[in-house]
N, C-alpha and C positions, 0 to 999 in steps of 0.2 A: 814759412810757417805752415806746419802739418796742422790740418783740420780732420778730427778725429769723424769717423763716419757715425752716424746715427744709427743704434743697434735696435731693430724691428723685432727681433727675435722673441723677447719677452711678451709684448702684447699679442705676437702670434700665436704663441704656446698657451697663453690665457685663452685666446678667442676659441682656440682648438679644443682646449678642456671645457670651457662653456658650451659648445656645439655638441660635445660628445654627451654633456651632462643632459642639455634640453632632449637629444634623441634618445637618451636612456630613460628619460620621464616620458616622451613620447609613446615610446614601446612598452613601457609599464603601465601607462594608461589604457593603451589599446587590449593589451592582456588583461588588465584589470575588467575593462567593457566586456570583452569576451565571457571571462568568468563569471562576470555579474549576470550576464544575460543568463549562463548556463545554469547558475544558482538559483535564479528566480524561476527559470523553468521547473527545476527541481522540485521546488517548495509551494508550487500552485499557482504560478503565474500563467494565464492563458491568452491566448490570441485573440479570443472572442469570449462573449458574456456566457455566463453560466446562471441558470435559474437559482434563485434563493429564495427559502420559503421558511416561515416561523414556525415550526411544530412544537407544542408544549413547551413553548418558550425557548427555544433551541434553534440557532441559525443551522439550515439543511441545505447543502447543495442539493439540485434534483436534476435528473436527465430521464424525461419521458421516453417510454418505450416506442419504437417506429414500428410499422406493420398493421394490419389489422388486429382487433383485440380477440382473443381467443372466447370460447361461449362462456368460460367461468371467470373471465378477466385476466389481465397478464400477471405473472408471477413479479414477486418483489424481492430487490437485494439489497441489503444495507452494506454500507463500506465503513470501516472504522480505521481513521489515519493513525500514522506513527506518532511518538512524541514530539511535540512542536510542531507537527505537519498540519495538513488541513484537508478539508474535503476534497479540494480539486489537486491535490498531490500527485494523483495515478490517473488523470483524467484521461489517459489513453485507453485504461481499461475501463472505467466508469461509461465513457461514451460508447466502446464498443459494445457492452453489454446492454446497453439502452437500445441501439441499433439493433441487436439481436431479439428485440422484443421484451425487456426487463424494465420496470420502472425501479430506478436507481436512487436512492438516497443516501445521503454521506454527512450526518451531523458533526458539527464541529465541537470537539471535546474541551475542556477548561483550559487544556494546555497547548491549544492551538495557537501557532504563531506564522502561518504562511499565508501567501494567497493576497490579491488586491486590498483586501479589507483589513490586513494586518502591515501595511507598507510602512517600511522602516521599522518594524517592531521586533521581526524576526531574531536578530541578533541580541537583542534586550532580552527575548524570551528565551534564548538559548542559553545567555549569561545567566540569569535568574531562576528559571526553570529548576525546582527540585524535585527530584524522583521520591516517590512515597515511600520506597526500599530500594536500595542499591542493585543495580543489575549484576553487579559481581557477588552479590550474596543470596541467591535466589531460596535458601532456606530459611529467610527472613519475611520472605511474601506470604500472603495468606490469603483467605477469601475475602477479606476485608479491603486489599490491596488494589486500587483504581477502581472501585466499585462503583463510583460515579460514572465511569466510562460504559461499564455494563447497563447503567440505569438510563444514560443518554439514547442508547440503541432502543432499550426497552420502552421508554416513554414514546419514541418515534414511532415505534411500532404500535404500541398501544392507540395512539391518536388516529392513526391512518387507517388502522383495521375497524373503527368504529362504524364506518359505512361500507358499502360494495365498491364505493368508488374513492379515489381522492384527487381534488384539483382536476378533476374531469378525466382521470383515468380509471376505468373499471379495473379491480385488482382481485387476485385471488388469494384469499386468506389461508390456504391449505398448501400454498407454494412459496416459501420464505426462504430465502439462504441469505447468508452472512459472508462477508470478505473483508479481511485486515491485513494491514501489512506492519510489521515489527510490532511495537506495543499494541496497534489495532489488531495484530495476530492473536496476541494475549487475549485481547477482551472477546474476540469472537469465539476464540476456542473455550473459554471459561464460559461463556452464554451456552456452548453447546453440551456444556455438563461436566468440564474438565474440572471446575469448581462447583461441586455438587449443588450448592445453594443458590448459584446463577442459573442453573437450567432452565431454559425457556423451550418448552415441549412444541412451540409454534415453529422451531427452526427445522429445517429439513436438510439442510445441506451447508457444508462450511468450507470455506477455501482460505489457507492460512498461508500468506506470504512471507517468506523470513520471518516467522511467529518468533519471539522471545516466549519460550515454552519450558523452563528450565524448573520453574516452579512446580509445574504440574509432573513433572517427572518424579521430581523429590516427594510431592504430598498430595498431587491431585489425583482425578479418577478418569484419566483419557482410556481405561478399559471399558468405561461403559457410557459412551458417547453415544453409542447406537444410532449414528446416524454416517452419511457419508461424510468424510474429510478428505482434502487434497491440501498435502503441504507441497511448497515450492521453495527451493533454496539454491544456492550457488555455491560454486567449488571455491570461489574468492570471498565468501560471506563467512569470514574467519570467526567472528563473534557469535553467529547462532545457528547456522545450518548445521555444524557438527553435533549440536543436542539433540536434532532432529534424526541425522543420518547413523550414528553410533549404536551399536548394539544395546539394548536395552533404553535406547532413546525414544522420542516423541512419537516417531514413526512405530515403533516396535511395540509400544504400549498400547497405540490407539486400538481401537474395536474396529473391525471391518463394517461396511467397505472403505478401504483406505488406499491412498496415492502418494508416492513420495517423487517429485519431479526435480532434479537437479541440472541447474544450467551450467554449462562449462564456462569458467571464466566471470561469471556473475557474481558481483557484489553486492553489499545491502542494498545500494540505492537503485538498483537493476529494476525494482517494482515503483519507481516513481517516475516523474516525467524528465528525469535527466539522461537517463541512457536509453536510447531509441535501439539500440542494437537488438534488445531482447522482448521488445514490445509484441512483435508479430507473435513470438512463439508463446510468451506468458497469453495473452489474449486467447490464442487458438486452444489452449489446454484449459483456461478458465471457462471460457464460452462451451466447450465441449463438455466438461464435467457438470456445469449448472444445466446443460439443455438434456443431459441424459438422466440427472436426478431430480430436476425440477419441472422440467416439460416431458420427461418420458420418452424422450426422443431416441429411437432404435432402430429404425429402418431407413438408411443404415445407422448404425451406432456411432456417434462423432468419436466417442472416447475409444471404441475398438481400433479404428484406423490410426490414432494418436499413440495406442500403447503396442500396436506391432511393430516388429522390426522391420525394415531398418528406422531407427528412430528419426527424428526431424534433425535437421542441423543444429546444433548449439546444445541438443540434450547428451548431458554425461553420463546420466544414468536415469533410470526409472523404476520402481518397484512400485506393486501393487498387489492386493490382497481381496478378493471379492466376497469371502466368507471365513 
């Protein structure tokens, strides 16, 4: 009598497929974990606590200045975050400016959705936030668009300038600068006078990082900012930098003194915590700009070193006009 041998090939195939499936899931989880860590870093997560204060009913991230106080107090820089971002989205920059001797304040706008205070809420915010006007139709924007963002910065500034010091930090009300990324760039340019009705004459210098500025090209007043402005953009920042760079764009229309720094290979989020590659060059130019125009540093002139050729690594192009 012949006895048929038991066929174990099917169970082996099943086990093999199951093992491959588990390995795939494990790899996917690892990649997702890495991606999540990078994403959380991008949108405001920090490895250490950042001081938060309530100013004029607004939550504001604060970095106190390092170094001895100047005779007239420390200069002040307000930072405006991007759409669904937060005050700590560019902490590498805000911390650097504080270490350079600036009181740095970053209020949360109503669309804020990142950082520890908004844990688990960012994706919901991104899914539900509705722009007041579409970014694809800048001709629909007006001086009323996102006016609340400008009000946040003005209310913060109003509150801290009521005294000669804030939270124990002596401040100089005559040396106030603004910095903003993306929609925050729109906000700070508007306060500089790109929307005339927003213009705050207390502002002495503006740093616009990959700023959404198309509405100002069509109907704003960049020609009469009458204060120093530095634009920063990237060759891979396809949605925004072309509107700064092109002939007749934001840089061309802006009054002098003005600067336009374009970073080779940088995309829109190079000015957030996500991409460490460009952080040193971004902070170098930002610090030099504010040191020159808010502190009056000119011996040696930090901007002169950075505008002279050969340009530092990662600088694709640099344009400036002093008068």
